C-alpha positions as CSV (number, residue, x, y, z in Angstrom):
1,M,126.1,157.6,11.4
2,F,125.1,155.6,8.3
3,G,126.8,152.5,9.7
4,F,124.9,152.8,13.0
5,I,121.6,153.2,11.1
6,L,122.4,150.1,9.0
7,T,123.2,148.2,12.2
8,L,119.8,149.3,13.7
9,F,118.1,148.1,10.6
10,L,119.6,144.6,10.7
11,W,119.1,144.5,14.5
12,F,115.4,145.3,14.1
13,I,115.0,142.4,11.6
14,L,116.6,140.0,14.0
15,V,114.5,141.3,16.8
16,I,111.3,140.7,14.8
17,I,112.3,137.2,13.9
18,K,113.2,136.2,17.5
19,L,110.2,138.1,18.9
20,K,107.8,136.1,16.8
21,K,109.2,132.8,18.2
22,S,109.2,134.1,21.8
23,L,105.5,135.2,21.5
24,H,104.5,131.9,20.0
25,M,106.0,130.0,23.0
26,L,104.5,132.6,25.4
27,Q,101.1,132.0,23.9
28,Q,101.4,128.2,23.9
29,N,102.5,128.4,27.5
30,L,99.4,130.3,28.5
31,Y,101.2,133.7,28.9
32,N,103.4,132.3,31.7
33,K,100.4,131.1,33.8
34,G,101.9,129.0,36.6
35,N,105.4,130.1,35.3
36,R,104.9,127.7,32.3
37,Y,106.8,130.0,29.9
38,L,109.7,130.5,32.4
39,K,109.9,126.7,32.8
40,W,109.9,126.3,29.0
41,I,112.9,128.7,28.8
42,I,114.8,126.7,31.5
43,N,113.9,123.4,29.8
44,N,115.0,124.6,26.4
45,F,118.3,126.2,27.5
46,K,120.1,125.4,24.2
47,K,117.3,126.8,22.0
48,V,117.2,130.0,23.9
49,F,120.8,130.7,25.0
50,L,123.0,128.7,22.7
51,S,121.5,129.6,19.3
52,I,123.4,131.3,16.5
53,D,123.3,134.7,18.1
54,I,125.7,133.4,20.8
55,I,128.3,134.8,18.4
56,L,127.0,138.2,19.2
57,V,127.6,137.7,22.9
58,I,131.1,136.5,22.2
59,F,131.5,139.7,20.1
60,L,130.9,141.7,23.3
61,L,134.3,140.7,24.6
62,F,135.9,142.1,21.5
63,L,133.9,145.4,22.0
64,Q,135.6,145.8,25.4
65,I,138.9,145.9,23.6
66,S,138.2,147.6,20.3
67,K,137.1,151.2,20.2
68,N,137.3,151.5,16.4
69,Y,133.8,152.6,15.3
70,V,134.3,151.4,11.6
71,I,135.6,147.9,12.5
72,N,133.0,147.4,15.2
73,T,130.2,148.5,12.8
74,I,131.3,146.2,10.0
75,L,131.7,143.2,12.3
76,I,128.4,143.6,14.1
77,C,126.6,144.1,10.7
78,L,128.1,140.9,9.4
79,L,127.3,139.0,12.6
80,L,123.7,140.2,12.6
81,L,123.4,139.2,8.9
82,V,124.7,135.7,9.7
83,S,122.2,135.4,12.6
84,I,119.3,136.6,10.4
85,I,120.0,134.1,7.6
86,K,120.4,131.3,10.1
87,Y,117.2,132.2,11.9
88,I,115.3,132.4,8.7
89,N,116.4,129.0,7.6
90,D,115.6,127.6,11.0
91,N,112.1,129.2,10.9
92,L,111.4,127.6,7.5
93,E,112.2,124.3,9.1
94,D,110.1,125.0,12.1
95,K,107.2,126.1,9.9
96,K,107.2,122.6,8.3
97,K,106.9,121.0,11.7
98,S,104.7,123.7,13.2
99,K,101.2,122.4,14.2
100,K,99.6,125.6,15.6
101,P,101.0,129.0,14.5
102,L,101.1,132.2,16.5
103,V,97.6,133.7,16.7
104,Y,97.6,137.5,16.7
105,T,94.9,138.0,19.3
106,N,94.2,141.4,20.9
107,R,96.4,140.3,23.8
108,I,99.3,139.5,21.6
109,K,98.9,142.9,19.9
110,R,98.9,144.7,23.3
111,L,102.2,142.7,24.1
112,I,103.7,143.8,20.9
113,V,103.0,147.5,21.6
114,T,104.6,147.1,25.1
115,I,107.6,145.3,23.7
116,C,108.1,148.0,21.0
117,I,108.0,150.7,23.7
118,L,110.7,148.8,25.7
119,L,112.9,148.4,22.7
120,I,112.3,151.7,20.9
121,I,112.9,154.1,23.9
122,P,116.6,153.0,24.4
123,V,117.1,153.1,20.6
124,I,115.8,156.7,20.4
125,L,118.0,157.8,23.2
126,M,121.0,156.2,21.4
127,V,120.2,157.9,18.1
128,K,119.5,161.3,19.8
129,N,122.7,161.3,21.8
130,F,124.8,159.4,19.3
131,N,128.6,159.7,19.9
132,Y,131.2,157.7,17.8
133,E,133.5,157.4,20.8
134,I,131.1,155.3,22.8
135,S,129.5,153.4,19.9
136,S,130.8,150.1,21.5
137,N,128.4,150.8,24.4
138,Y,125.5,151.2,22.1
139,Y,126.3,147.9,20.3
140,T,126.7,146.2,23.7
141,R,123.1,147.3,24.7
142,L,121.7,146.3,21.3
143,I,123.2,142.8,21.5
144,I,122.0,142.3,25.1
145,L,118.4,143.3,24.1
146,V,118.2,141.0,21.1
147,Y,119.9,138.1,22.9
148,L,117.5,138.4,25.9
149,I,114.4,138.9,23.7
150,Y,112.6,135.9,25.4
151,F,112.9,137.8,28.7
152,V,111.8,141.1,27.1
153,S,108.6,139.3,26.2
154,L,108.3,138.0,29.7
155,L,108.9,141.5,31.1
156,A,106.2,142.9,28.8
157,T,103.8,140.2,30.0
158,I,104.4,141.3,33.6
159,I,104.0,145.0,32.8
160,N,100.7,144.3,31.0
161,I,99.2,142.4,33.9
162,P,97.2,145.4,35.2
163,I,95.9,146.1,31.6
164,E,95.0,142.4,31.1
165,K,93.2,142.4,34.4
166,Y,91.1,145.4,33.5
167,V,90.3,143.9,30.1
168,Y,89.4,140.6,31.7
169,Y,87.1,142.1,34.4
170,S,85.3,144.4,32.0
171,F,84.5,141.4,29.7
172,K,83.7,139.2,32.7
173,N,81.2,141.7,34.1
174,K,79.5,142.0,30.7
175,A,79.3,138.2,30.5
176,M,77.9,137.9,34.0
177,K,75.3,140.6,33.4
178,K,74.2,138.9,30.2
179,L,73.8,135.5,32.0
180,K,71.8,137.2,34.8
181,N,69.3,138.6,32.2
182,L,68.8,135.2,30.7
183,N,66.5,134.0,33.5
184,S,65.3,130.7,31.9
185,L,68.7,129.6,30.7
186,K,69.8,126.2,32.0
187,V,73.6,126.1,32.6
188,I,75.5,122.8,32.6
189,G,79.1,122.6,33.7
190,I,81.3,119.6,32.5
191,T,84.7,118.8,34.0
192,G,87.0,115.9,34.6
193,S,90.6,114.9,33.8
194,Y,89.6,113.2,30.5
195,G,86.8,113.4,28.1
196,K,85.4,116.9,28.8
197,T,85.2,118.0,25.2
198,S,83.7,114.7,23.9
199,S,81.2,114.7,26.8
200,K,80.2,118.3,26.0
201,N,79.7,117.7,22.3
202,I,77.8,114.4,22.9
203,L,75.5,116.1,25.4
204,S,74.9,118.9,23.0
205,D,73.9,116.5,20.2
206,I,71.6,114.7,22.5
207,L,69.9,117.8,24.1
208,N,69.5,119.6,20.7
209,I,66.9,117.0,19.6
210,K,64.5,118.9,21.9
211,Y,66.2,122.1,23.0
212,N,68.5,124.8,21.7
213,A,71.7,123.9,23.4
214,L,74.9,125.9,23.0
215,P,78.2,124.2,23.9
216,S,81.3,126.3,24.5
217,P,83.3,125.8,21.2
218,K,86.4,123.6,20.7
219,N,88.4,123.5,24.0
220,F,87.2,126.9,25.2
221,N,87.3,125.8,28.8
222,T,89.1,128.7,30.5
223,P,87.5,131.9,31.9
224,Y,88.5,133.8,28.8
225,G,87.0,131.1,26.6
226,L,83.7,131.0,28.4
227,I,83.5,134.8,28.6
228,M,84.1,135.1,24.8
229,T,81.4,132.4,24.2
230,I,78.9,134.1,26.4
231,N,79.5,137.7,25.0
232,N,79.8,136.7,21.3
233,T,77.6,133.7,20.8
234,L,75.0,133.1,23.5
235,D,71.6,134.7,22.9
236,K,68.1,134.7,24.1
237,F,67.0,131.9,21.8
238,D,69.3,129.4,23.6
239,D,67.7,127.2,26.2
240,I,70.8,125.5,27.5
241,F,74.4,126.6,27.9
242,I,77.0,123.8,28.2
243,A,80.2,125.1,29.7
244,E,83.3,122.9,29.5
245,M,85.6,123.6,32.5
246,G,89.3,123.0,32.5
247,A,91.9,123.5,35.2
248,Y,95.6,123.3,36.0
249,K,95.5,124.0,39.7
250,K,93.1,124.1,42.7
251,G,90.5,126.9,42.7
252,E,90.2,127.2,38.9
253,I,87.0,125.2,38.5
254,K,85.5,127.2,41.3
255,E,86.4,130.4,39.5
256,L,84.6,129.1,36.4
257,C,81.6,128.1,38.5
258,D,81.4,131.6,40.0
259,L,81.4,133.0,36.5
260,V,78.6,130.9,35.0
261,N,76.7,129.5,38.1
262,P,75.9,126.1,36.7
263,K,72.8,124.3,38.1
264,Y,73.7,121.0,36.5
265,G,77.1,119.3,36.4
266,I,78.8,116.3,34.8
267,L,82.0,114.8,36.2
268,T,83.6,112.5,33.5
269,T,86.6,110.7,34.9
270,I,89.3,111.7,37.4
271,G,92.8,110.7,36.6
272,T,96.4,112.0,36.6
273,A,96.2,114.6,33.8
274,H,98.2,117.7,34.6
275,L,99.6,116.0,37.8
276,E,102.7,118.2,37.4
277,S,100.8,121.5,37.8
278,F,98.3,120.2,40.4
279,G,101.1,118.7,42.6
280,S,99.1,115.6,43.9
281,E,96.1,113.4,43.0
282,E,94.3,114.7,46.1
283,N,94.4,118.2,44.6
284,I,93.1,117.0,41.3
285,I,90.2,115.2,43.0
286,K,89.3,118.3,45.1
287,T,89.5,120.6,42.1
288,K,87.2,118.4,39.9
289,F,84.6,118.3,42.7
290,E,84.6,122.1,42.9
291,L,82.0,121.9,40.2
292,I,79.7,119.5,42.2
293,E,80.2,121.5,45.4
294,S,79.2,124.6,43.6
295,L,75.8,123.2,42.4
296,P,72.8,124.6,44.3
297,S,70.6,122.3,46.4
298,D,68.1,122.0,43.7
299,G,70.8,121.2,41.1
300,V,71.7,117.9,39.5
301,A,75.2,116.1,39.3
302,V,75.8,113.3,37.0
303,L,78.7,111.1,38.3
304,N,80.6,108.0,37.2
305,M,80.1,105.0,39.6
306,D,82.9,103.1,37.9
307,D,85.4,105.8,39.0
308,D,86.6,104.9,42.5
309,K,87.8,108.4,43.1
310,Q,84.2,109.7,42.6
311,V,82.5,107.0,44.6
312,S,84.9,107.4,47.6
313,Y,84.6,111.2,47.7
314,N,82.6,112.7,50.6
315,I,80.3,115.0,48.6
316,K,79.0,117.9,50.7
317,S,76.6,119.3,48.1
318,K,72.9,118.6,48.8
319,C,72.1,118.5,45.0
320,K,70.5,115.4,43.3
321,K,73.1,112.8,42.3
322,I,72.6,110.6,39.2
323,W,75.1,107.8,38.8
324,V,76.1,106.2,35.5
325,G,78.2,103.1,35.0
326,I,79.1,100.0,33.1
327,N,80.6,97.7,35.7
328,N,78.4,98.7,38.6
329,D,74.7,97.7,38.5
330,K,73.9,100.0,41.4
331,A,74.2,103.0,39.1
332,D,71.0,104.7,38.0
333,F,71.9,104.4,34.3
334,V,73.9,101.2,33.4
335,A,75.1,100.2,29.9
336,T,74.8,96.5,29.4
337,N,75.1,94.0,26.5
338,I,77.8,96.2,24.9
339,K,78.8,95.2,21.4
340,M,81.6,96.9,19.5
341,N,83.2,96.6,16.1
342,N,85.1,98.8,13.7
343,K,81.9,100.5,12.5
344,G,80.5,101.6,16.0
345,M,78.9,100.3,19.1
346,S,75.6,99.2,20.6
347,F,74.4,98.8,24.2
348,E,71.3,98.7,26.3
349,V,70.1,100.9,29.1
350,V,67.1,100.6,31.4
351,I,65.3,103.9,31.5
352,N,62.2,104.4,33.6
353,G,61.7,100.6,33.6
354,E,62.1,100.2,29.8
355,K,65.1,98.4,28.3
356,V,66.3,100.7,25.5
357,K,68.9,99.7,22.9
358,F,71.2,102.4,21.6
359,N,73.4,102.4,18.5
360,T,76.2,104.8,17.9
361,K,78.9,105.4,15.3
362,L,81.3,106.4,18.0
363,L,84.1,104.1,19.1
364,G,85.7,103.3,22.5
365,V,84.3,102.6,26.0
366,P,85.0,106.2,27.2
367,N,82.3,107.4,24.7
368,I,79.8,105.0,26.3
369,Y,80.3,106.8,29.6
370,N,79.9,110.2,27.8
371,I,76.7,109.0,26.1
372,L,75.3,107.6,29.4
373,A,75.8,111.0,31.0
374,G,74.0,112.6,28.1
375,I,71.2,110.1,28.4
376,A,70.8,110.6,32.1
377,L,70.6,114.5,31.8
378,G,68.4,114.2,28.7
379,N,66.0,112.0,30.6
380,Y,66.0,114.4,33.5
381,F,65.1,117.2,31.1
382,G,62.1,115.2,29.8
383,I,63.5,113.8,26.5
384,S,61.6,110.6,25.5
385,N,63.3,107.3,25.1
386,E,62.7,107.3,21.3
387,Q,64.2,110.8,21.0
388,L,67.2,109.7,23.0
389,K,67.7,106.7,20.7
390,S,67.6,108.9,17.6
391,A,69.9,111.5,19.1
392,V,72.5,108.9,20.2
393,L,72.4,107.4,16.7
394,N,73.2,110.8,15.2
395,V,75.9,111.9,17.6
396,K,78.9,113.1,15.7
397,N,82.5,112.3,16.2
398,T,84.5,115.0,18.2
399,E,87.4,116.3,16.2
400,H,90.7,114.6,17.1
401,R,89.1,112.2,19.5
402,L,89.0,108.7,18.1
403,E,87.9,110.3,14.8
404,L,88.1,107.9,11.8
405,K,89.6,109.4,8.6
406,N,90.0,107.5,5.4
407,A,92.9,108.1,3.1
408,G,93.0,105.4,0.4
409,D,94.4,102.2,1.8
410,I,94.9,103.9,5.2
411,T,92.3,104.6,7.9
412,Y,93.6,107.0,10.4
413,I,92.2,106.8,14.0
414,D,92.8,110.4,15.0
415,D,93.1,110.6,18.8
416,S,95.6,113.4,18.6
417,Y,94.1,116.1,20.8
418,N,95.5,114.9,24.0
419,S,96.6,111.6,25.6
420,N,96.2,110.2,29.1
421,P,96.8,106.8,30.7
422,V,93.2,105.7,30.5
423,G,92.3,107.1,27.1
424,S,95.5,105.8,25.4
425,K,94.7,102.2,26.3
426,M,91.1,102.6,25.2
427,A,92.3,104.0,21.9
428,L,94.6,101.0,21.5
429,D,91.6,98.7,22.3
430,V,89.8,100.4,19.4
431,L,92.8,99.9,17.1
432,N,92.8,96.3,18.1
433,L,89.2,95.9,16.7
434,M,90.4,96.9,13.2
435,P,90.7,94.2,10.6
436,G,94.1,95.0,9.1
437,K,97.6,96.1,9.7
438,K,97.8,98.1,13.0
439,I,100.2,101.0,13.4
440,I,100.5,103.6,16.2
441,M,102.2,107.0,15.8
442,T,102.7,108.8,19.1
443,P,105.1,111.1,21.1
444,G,103.8,109.7,24.4
445,M,102.0,111.4,27.2
446,I,103.1,114.6,29.1
447,E,102.4,116.6,32.3
448,L,102.2,113.5,34.4
449,G,104.7,114.6,37.0
450,S,106.7,111.9,38.8
451,K,104.7,109.2,37.1
452,Q,105.5,110.2,33.6
453,Y,108.2,107.6,33.0
454,E,106.2,104.8,34.6
455,L,103.0,105.5,32.8
456,N,104.6,105.9,29.4
457,K,106.6,102.7,29.9
458,E,103.3,100.9,30.6
459,L,101.9,102.5,27.4
460,G,104.8,101.0,25.6
461,E,104.1,97.5,27.0
462,Y,100.5,97.8,26.0
463,I,101.4,99.0,22.5
464,A,103.5,95.8,22.1
465,S,100.5,93.6,22.6
466,V,98.4,95.4,19.9
467,C,100.5,97.0,17.1
468,D,102.3,95.6,14.1
469,E,104.5,98.7,13.7
470,V,105.3,101.6,16.0
471,I,106.3,105.1,15.0
472,L,107.6,107.2,17.9
473,V,107.8,111.0,17.5
474,G,110.7,112.5,19.6
475,E,113.8,110.4,20.3
476,K,114.3,111.5,23.9
477,Q,110.8,112.1,24.8
478,T,109.7,108.5,23.9
479,I,112.5,106.7,25.8
480,P,110.0,105.3,28.4
481,I,107.9,103.8,25.5
482,Q,110.9,102.4,23.9
483,D,111.8,100.8,27.3
484,G,108.3,99.4,27.5
485,L,108.5,97.8,24.1
486,K,111.9,96.3,24.9
487,A,110.5,94.8,28.1
488,K,108.0,92.9,26.0
489,N,110.7,91.9,23.5
490,Y,109.1,93.8,20.8
491,N,110.9,93.5,17.4
492,E,113.2,96.5,17.1
493,K,112.9,96.5,13.3
494,K,109.2,97.4,13.9
495,I,110.1,100.5,15.9
496,H,110.6,103.7,13.9
497,I,111.8,106.9,15.5
498,T,111.6,110.5,14.2
499,N,111.7,113.9,15.6
500,D,109.2,115.3,13.0
501,V,105.5,114.2,13.0
502,K,105.4,115.0,9.2
503,E,108.2,112.6,8.6
504,G,106.1,110.1,10.6
505,F,103.4,110.2,7.9
506,K,106.0,109.4,5.3
507,I,107.0,106.4,7.3
508,V,103.3,105.3,7.4
509,E,103.2,105.5,3.6
510,R,106.3,103.2,3.4
511,L,104.8,100.7,5.9
512,K,101.2,100.6,4.5
513,T,99.6,97.5,3.1
514,K,96.2,97.1,1.3
515,N,94.3,97.6,4.6
516,T,96.1,99.7,7.2
517,Y,94.9,101.3,10.3
518,V,97.0,104.1,12.0
519,L,96.2,105.3,15.5
520,I,97.5,108.9,16.0
521,E,97.8,109.0,19.8
522,N,98.5,112.6,21.0
523,D,100.0,115.5,19.0
524,L,102.1,117.6,21.2
525,P,102.2,121.4,20.7
526,D,105.2,123.1,19.1
527,L,106.8,123.9,22.5
528,F,107.6,120.1,22.9
529,N,109.3,119.7,19.5
530,E,112.8,118.2,19.8
């Protein structure tokens, strides 16, 4: 019996190690929303099924032949120990590369409880009814359970669906009741394929010059995120609530609108982000316009006239439409005389018949659109031109969105939050303004469906026209960018490929000169590590 208890002890250690990894991937894949976790398992077949514990599966064949309890116990303990040591070493390496660790939220804790029940019940039955003669059967069950731990986590997620729905609806009802009691609160929704978080933060900085405006924090753009913000942060002293709204499929923006009931809406830019989950560009467009179609007849929509997808859309909502733009002088708020350097930007806008000059520390044309949207809504809310000028001048950089960071001889342009076909080229335009050696470090763009290769190759071609050195993170992942660089006859000696972003920073240190600018374009989550 001692041998079996030792086996269980080692087995539990291996389970804990593998369970942490599976929960980490489950969390990063939105708890299998849209089967994302299941797709990750399929796409990472080697990581999941051909890891060190494959030796335990092979050992199952031996168990069918050998019925010797002592030999079986010694062998399984040795194999478990080898697997534990290998996983610990692998986890130490992964920790060095890890960008966002597992967060032990209440949902994760509930999952752990369910998983423990699923695993402990069969173990208790084995111990209670232990029989030396059928020990090989016990070991077979233990091996299968630990080997399939990724699927045990998935099963626990499915089992917990009713619990999570109950938790969700209880918090949702609380949030909706709270919003209903805040009668004078103005609610603004912001959505789009790109620039939602930047637009939200810029709008907040502009409106806060006169009002108490509360934006949803960071990228809290899901129902859970908005519910948490409303329940934990929003209070009676807030005049305005700015809700960022994200989506992966049709109907999700409508769900968010039904939750917060915005009267005002900003649509940034519509593109191909998350094309894989949406299925088509038409679905993306319809989903983004769910915000505008949800606005009441006395509401206000701020739209981008330089975005053909917005201009051509047949808007059914009777709300007031305010158009902003740079290239279309028919827009209500048009940025003209744009000047840009490595310190910031300036531009002019005619507001209520007065030409107003704005200065900002922000970089990149996308931010001009975001500022224009803020100016448009700020003007509608009665903020004076002088107040708008002051607010725009003091708008802060959004973290990881074209954020300048100085590190000695190196200035990093941190655009690592997410990358898209429009934003990546705009970021390269910003890099091109810089007076020094220009380097890009990128893993490329993801979730672009059938267009992923084509758009990443185009990115590679554009990189070739701007950058002195290129650092690509992910040898297989960046093949389209490599092909784009080759198509432009880019010097292969200037292309540096690594599978570890931290190694990429070491390469930067080797390549730097007295005045070096490094664009960090995208930083993929851990589930994309090669």
